[in-house]
MINU-185780 format. One record per residue (C-alpha): residue in one letter; x, y, z. Coordinates in pm, 1 decimal. Last residue first. Layout:
<type=A&xx=X&yy=Y&zz=Z>
...
This chain:
<type=N&xx=1019.6&yy=-1856.3&zz=-1905.0>
<type=K&xx=1109.1&yy=-1558.1&zz=-2121.6>
<type=K&xx=932.1&yy=-1242.6&zz=-2008.0>
<type=L&xx=615.7&yy=-1099.2&zz=-2164.6>
<type=I&xx=422.0&yy=-773.4&zz=-2133.1>
<type=L&xx=59.9&yy=-830.2&zz=-2234.9>
<type=R&xx=-123.5&yy=-541.4&zz=-2397.2>
<type=S&xx=-487.0&yy=-452.3&zz=-2325.2>
<type=G&xx=-402.5&yy=-171.2&zz=-2084.9>
<type=V&xx=-62.9&yy=-267.5&zz=-1951.0>
<type=V&xx=-71.0&yy=-627.5&zz=-1826.9>
<type=E&xx=252.7&yy=-732.5&zz=-1666.1>
<type=A&xx=493.7&yy=-1027.3&zz=-1639.3>
<type=I&xx=307.5&yy=-1279.7&zz=-1856.2>
<type=R&xx=541.3&yy=-1579.1&zz=-1887.5>
<type=Y&xx=681.0&yy=-1681.7&zz=-2224.3>
<type=T&xx=709.1&yy=-2008.1&zz=-2414.7>
<type=G&xx=891.3&yy=-2003.0&zz=-2744.4>
<type=A&xx=978.0&yy=-1796.0&zz=-3049.6>
<type=S&xx=1263.1&yy=-1548.5&zz=-3007.7>
<type=A&xx=1270.9&yy=-1177.5&zz=-2928.6>
<type=V&xx=1538.8&yy=-1104.0&zz=-2667.6>
<type=E&xx=1427.8&yy=-960.1&zz=-2331.6>
<type=G&xx=1602.4&yy=-657.8&zz=-2180.5>
<type=A&xx=1288.0&yy=-457.4&zz=-2116.2>
<type=A&xx=976.8&yy=-673.7&zz=-2115.5>
<type=L&xx=864.9&yy=-802.8&zz=-2451.6>
<type=S&xx=546.6&yy=-705.3&zz=-2628.3>
<type=A&xx=201.9&yy=-854.0&zz=-2657.5>
<type=D&xx=-118.3&yy=-790.3&zz=-2845.9>
<type=W&xx=-383.1&yy=-1040.2&zz=-2745.0>
<type=H&xx=-585.9&yy=-1284.7&zz=-2952.2>
<type=A&xx=-873.5&yy=-1444.6&zz=-2765.7>
<type=G&xx=-968.7&yy=-1778.6&zz=-2611.4>
<type=R&xx=-788.8&yy=-1723.6&zz=-2283.3>
<type=Y&xx=-460.0&yy=-1648.6&zz=-2460.9>
<type=H&xx=-367.2&yy=-1661.1&zz=-2828.6>
<type=V&xx=-64.7&yy=-1442.4&zz=-2881.6>
<type=S&xx=6.5&yy=-1155.1&zz=-3120.4>
<type=C&xx=358.1&yy=-1017.4&zz=-3133.5>
<type=T&xx=565.4&yy=-708.9&zz=-3064.4>
<type=G&xx=941.4&yy=-670.7&zz=-3100.7>
<type=D&xx=930.5&yy=-403.9&zz=-3374.6>
<type=A&xx=1027.1&yy=-656.8&zz=-3646.5>
<type=K&xx=729.8&yy=-876.6&zz=-3558.8>
<type=F&xx=773.1&yy=-1172.7&zz=-3327.1>
<type=A&xx=696.6&yy=-1536.8&zz=-3401.7>
<type=A&xx=513.8&yy=-1839.5&zz=-3261.6>
<type=V&xx=474.3&yy=-1714.5&zz=-2904.7>
<type=Q&xx=318.8&yy=-1958.6&zz=-2656.1>
<type=V&xx=169.3&yy=-1813.4&zz=-2340.6>
<type=M&xx=224.0&yy=-1892.8&zz=-1972.3>
<type=E&xx=45.2&yy=-1737.8&zz=-1675.2>
<type=G&xx=249.6&yy=-1544.9&zz=-1418.1>
<type=I&xx=28.3&yy=-1238.1&zz=-1416.4>
<type=D&xx=-310.7&yy=-1323.1&zz=-1568.3>
<type=M&xx=-474.3&yy=-1328.2&zz=-1222.7>
<type=N&xx=-453.7&yy=-949.9&zz=-1195.4>
<type=V&xx=-478.5&yy=-791.0&zz=-850.0>
<type=D&xx=-311.0&yy=-1056.4&zz=-631.8>
<type=R&xx=-82.9&yy=-1137.5&zz=-925.5>
<type=N&xx=64.5&yy=-787.2&zz=-909.8>
<type=A&xx=228.5&yy=-654.3&zz=-1227.7>
<type=R&xx=-40.0&yy=-406.3&zz=-1344.7>
<type=A&xx=-137.9&yy=-339.8&zz=-985.1>
<type=P&xx=209.6&yy=-215.2&zz=-892.5>
<type=A&xx=417.5&yy=-462.9&zz=-691.7>
<type=V&xx=392.8&yy=-429.8&zz=-314.5>
<type=S&xx=699.9&yy=-324.5&zz=-120.2>
<type=P&xx=811.0&yy=-558.1&zz=155.4>
<type=Q&xx=711.3&yy=-443.1&zz=505.2>
<type=A&xx=990.1&yy=-289.7&zz=714.9>
<type=R&xx=890.4&yy=62.9&zz=611.2>
<type=K&xx=535.2&yy=3.5&zz=739.4>
<type=F&xx=663.1&yy=-115.7&zz=1079.2>
<type=A&xx=897.6&yy=182.8&zz=1111.7>
<type=R&xx=608.1&yy=419.2&zz=1033.6>
<type=W&xx=384.4&yy=245.1&zz=1285.3>
<type=L&xx=652.9&yy=267.9&zz=1554.5>
<type=L&xx=710.8&yy=636.6&zz=1482.4>
<type=T&xx=339.1&yy=712.6&zz=1502.1>
<type=S&xx=305.5&yy=505.0&zz=1820.2>
<type=G&xx=589.4&yy=699.7&zz=1977.9>
<type=G&xx=453.1&yy=1038.3&zz=1874.9>
<type=G&xx=107.9&yy=971.8&zz=2011.8>
<type=V&xx=219.2&yy=781.2&zz=2322.6>
<type=L&xx=514.0&yy=1002.8&zz=2409.3>
<type=A&xx=354.8&yy=1331.8&zz=2310.6>
<type=A&xx=22.8&yy=1266.2&zz=2483.8>
<type=A&xx=197.0&yy=1138.9&zz=2797.4>
<type=V&xx=423.5&yy=1445.7&zz=2803.1>
<type=W&xx=122.2&yy=1671.3&zz=2762.9>
<type=Q&xx=-44.7&yy=1497.2&zz=3058.1>
<type=W&xx=282.1&yy=1537.8&zz=3246.8>
<type=A&xx=262.2&yy=1916.3&zz=3205.7>
<type=T&xx=-100.8&yy=1912.3&zz=3320.2>
<type=A&xx=-17.1&yy=1743.6&zz=3651.6>
<type=V&xx=-137.2&yy=1384.9&zz=3701.2>
<type=G&xx=-475.2&yy=1342.7&zz=3870.9>
<type=T&xx=-552.7&yy=986.2&zz=3760.2>
<type=H&xx=-825.8&yy=1107.4&zz=3526.5>
<type=A&xx=-579.8&yy=1353.3&zz=3370.0>
<type=A&xx=-344.1&yy=1063.9&zz=3289.1>
<type=L&xx=-634.4&yy=884.4&zz=3121.5>
<type=A&xx=-704.7&yy=1194.9&zz=2916.3>
<type=A&xx=-334.7&yy=1221.9&zz=2824.9>
<type=A&xx=-339.0&yy=859.8&zz=2709.2>
<type=A&xx=-648.4&yy=938.2&zz=2501.6>
<type=L&xx=-458.7&yy=1227.8&zz=2343.6>
<type=G&xx=-177.5&yy=990.7&zz=2251.3>
<type=A&xx=-424.9&yy=742.7&zz=2102.4>
<type=A&xx=-563.8&yy=1031.6&zz=1897.7>
<type=L&xx=-212.1&yy=1087.7&zz=1761.7>
<type=M&xx=-202.0&yy=727.1&zz=1646.5>
<type=L&xx=-545.8&yy=765.2&zz=1487.3>
<type=L&xx=-423.4&yy=1077.1&zz=1307.8>
<type=Y&xx=-149.9&yy=861.5&zz=1156.3>
<type=F&xx=-411.7&yy=651.6&zz=977.4>
<type=T&xx=-502.5&yy=937.4&zz=746.0>
<type=G&xx=-837.4&yy=838.7&zz=595.2>
<type=T&xx=-938.1&yy=1204.0&zz=563.3>
<type=V&xx=-1293.2&yy=1203.8&zz=704.4>
<type=L&xx=-1247.2&yy=910.0&zz=941.2>
<type=E&xx=-915.0&yy=1050.6&zz=1060.9>
<type=A&xx=-1073.3&yy=1391.5&zz=1123.9>
<type=V&xx=-1347.7&yy=1221.9&zz=1325.9>
<type=V&xx=-1086.1&yy=1036.4&zz=1531.5>
<type=L&xx=-894.5&yy=1361.5&zz=1579.4>
<type=A&xx=-1207.6&yy=1540.5&zz=1703.0>
<type=G&xx=-1288.6&yy=1254.7&zz=1940.5>
<type=T&xx=-941.8&yy=1272.3&zz=2093.9>
<type=A&xx=-972.7&yy=1650.7&zz=2130.2>
<type=L&xx=-1304.1&yy=1603.9&zz=2310.7>
<type=W&xx=-1147.6&yy=1335.8&zz=2534.2>
<type=W&xx=-854.5&yy=1564.5&zz=2618.6>
<type=L&xx=-1091.8&yy=1850.8&zz=2702.8>
<type=T&xx=-1297.4&yy=1623.2&zz=2924.7>
<type=S&xx=-982.0&yy=1503.2&zz=3102.6>
<type=N&xx=-879.9&yy=1861.0&zz=3171.7>
<type=E&xx=-1208.2&yy=1925.3&zz=3351.4>
<type=M&xx=-1441.1&yy=2200.5&zz=3235.3>
């Protein structure tokens, strides 16, 4: 069997493994194996085919990792407006209980709410910072 055929079979196996596991890095390594297969088609020596696989697979993995690290971190779902449209909305608080919780009227219903860490309990307008279960976490506007 030709070297290129073996490289293509290994590439296909990694693509299947990526589809089963959802590990995107396996796709980068498969790209390296495809580069080795292309090198084999051009008649390059086996050692250089391995070098091509390592450089393309490893290099693309490192580049992808650097790209992902450079992206800003995403807020957790409970505090992410893209996931929960209540985040950032305003509520009016009439009074707080002694334990720092309150009840607010929001979207036609009464919600339990509490203050975010470091906030001082005083009546006024607050912004919804998080939704934890059925409790709103509020920050002063």
